[in-house]
C-alpha positions, 0 to 999 in steps of 0.5 A, a space after each residue: 507455508 506447507 505445499 498446499 498452502 503455497 499452491 493455494 497462495 499461488 493461484 490466488 495471486 496469480 488468478 485473482 491478483 495480477 489475473 495472469 493471462 496465457 503467453 503473458 510475462 510475469 516478473 516476481 520480486 522475492 526475498 532471496 531466502 524464500 526462493 520456494 515461494 517464487 518457485 510456486 509462483 513460477 509453477 502455476 504460472 507456467 500451468 496458466 501457460 505464462 510467456 516467461 517468468 523472471 525473478 528478481 531476488 532482495 537481500 536485507 542484509 546486503 542492503 543494509 551493508 551497503 547503507 552502512 559503508 556506501 556514500 549517499 552520492 553512491 547509494 543514489 546512482 541508479 544504473 541505466 540497465 536497471 531503469 531499462 529493466 523496470 520500464 521493459 515490464 511496462 513496454 512488454 505488458 508483463 504482470 508484476 508480483 512484489 513480495 513485501 516481506 521486510 524486517 521492520 528493524 532491518 535499518 536501525 542504526 543506518 543514517 536515516 539521510 542515507 536511506 532518504 537519499 536512495 529512495 528519492 533517487 529510485 522515485 526519480 529513476 523509476 518514474 516511468 515504472 511507478 506512473 504505469 503502476 499508479 495509472 494500472 498501466 500493468 496489472 499488479 499485485 503486493 503480497 507477504 509471506 514469513 520471514 524469521 526475522 519479521 516473525 520475531 517481531 511480530 511474535 517475540 514469545 512464540 517458540 515458533 514465530 515464523 510458522 504462526 505468522 504464516 498461519 496468520 497470513 493464511 487466514 488474511 489471504 482466506 487460504 484456509 478455505 477449500 476454494 480461496 479464489 471463490 472466497 476473494 470473488 465474495 469479499 470483492 463483491 462486498 467492498 464494491 457495495 461500499 464503494 458503490 455507496 460512496 460514489 453515489 453521494 459524491 461527498 466534498 469532504 470527510 471529517 475524522 474525529 477520534 479520542 486520541 485527538 485526531 480533528 481532521 477534515 479532508 476535501 475530495 478531489 473534483 471527480 473523485 472516484 472510490 475504488 475497492 479491492 478489484 480494479 481495471 487495468 488499461 488493457 480491460 482486464 480485472 485484478 486486485 493490487 493488495 492481497 489482503 485487502 479490506 479498504 475502499 480508497 479514493 483521492 484527496 484534494 492536494 489543497 484541501 485537508 486542515 486539522 490534526 492527525 495522530 497515528 493509530 499504529 507504528 508505520 514501518 517504513 524503509 526498515 524504520 519504525 515511525 510511531 506515536 506521530 502527529 501531523 498538523 495540516 492547513 490547506 493541504 500542507 503539513 505545516 508541523 510534525 512530531 513522533 515519539 520514535 523515528 522523527 528523523 525518518 518522518 522528517 526526511 520522508 516529509 521533506 522528500 519532495 513538495 508532494 510528500 507534504 500532501 496528501 495522495 490517498 484516503 482509505 476507509 476501513 472498519 475496526 471489525 475487519 479480519 485483520 483488525 479483529 486478529 489484534 496482530 500488530 504486523 509491523 507491515 503496511 499491507 497488513 496494518 493498513 487493512 486493520 485502520 483508516 488511513 491516509 497516505 502522504 505523496 502521489 495519488 492514484 490517477 485511477 481514483 479520478 474519473 478518467 484520471 489515467 488518461 489525464 496529463 499531470 497538469 490536468 490531474 492537478 487541476 482536478 486536485 490529484 497530488 503527485 510525488 515520487 513517494 506514497 506512503 500509507 499510515 494508519 489513523 483510524 482507532 476503535 472510537 473513530 467517527 467519520 462523517 461525509 460532507 455533502 456539497 451543500 454542507 450536509 453531513 452523512 455518518 459514515 463511521 461510529 466507534 471505529 466501524 461502518 454505520 452503512 
């Protein structure tokens, strides 16, 4: 990214994404080889009068060496200082920016049981932090920037893959516009109109059908609420959790999913590719599954805990979204989920039921909201997907035909 694009990126992330306030702390999670991105965010943050900016570096090469050489037991030991540092962000009211720029093949050849053990341990150890994130206790945003390894996976024949990926990311984030912040405001308003339409109907369930074999009905939580790009944190301030984003989403009922779901795109999960997979649901629970690639990774995901056998999110995105029209397979869920309708295994967002962020776990469960230490989105919408909303009195309302909105 050029200096000009980096500045636009930082301004969009901090003004629209986390909505950083004066005298507020900011933490950035960043790949170690992308220090210029962290520096750009830090510079703009201080221009906005941030109190302090802290950066936590990540390196997949070191993570891979740890996975290959340390035992699963050791990998599952999460030090108290790390847990405390996560909880500190919640206690001190920090904003949180995570840069998701993983190499899709980073952990190829790593025993999936080691990755699963470490992921499960992190989920348990950081439960307070994750609960705050998913309940909007803090303002957070997930974004991405191009890296060499990731770019080569996306554009294997390109002479300058990293530049090409950077241009694609800039376009999806509206950074190629003169005033990206204003463009984001317009985009958010469009998504909010769709969410308002769905909320006005208060559907009991949705039915998905596609030519690839998907035939699936998912019930929705009691008192569910459709959300779009812009959410409201507990402090009353708006923020946008994902950039880019094209979805409207809500809470499926954890006991009300039945039928067959076929994946529409590959899923990159913990540095492993899962592709060509099928899930069969009965009464909300995965009762059978298969995968052409990454079966063991899928198995470990589904078996993480009781909650990963059930659903925590259903999201609608038309095939004519900018990311879908780009025809680029990003191998990154942040982008690929915004090219296709998707559902998620694992924890449901408390904010997708009315008043959910203020309910106990037991009260949320009574409304049908799923709980888990994981939340993993995967794409199910195809170019011919049809979706019908099913009302409480059994009537159907067409929502999607041939992969796109009809409203």
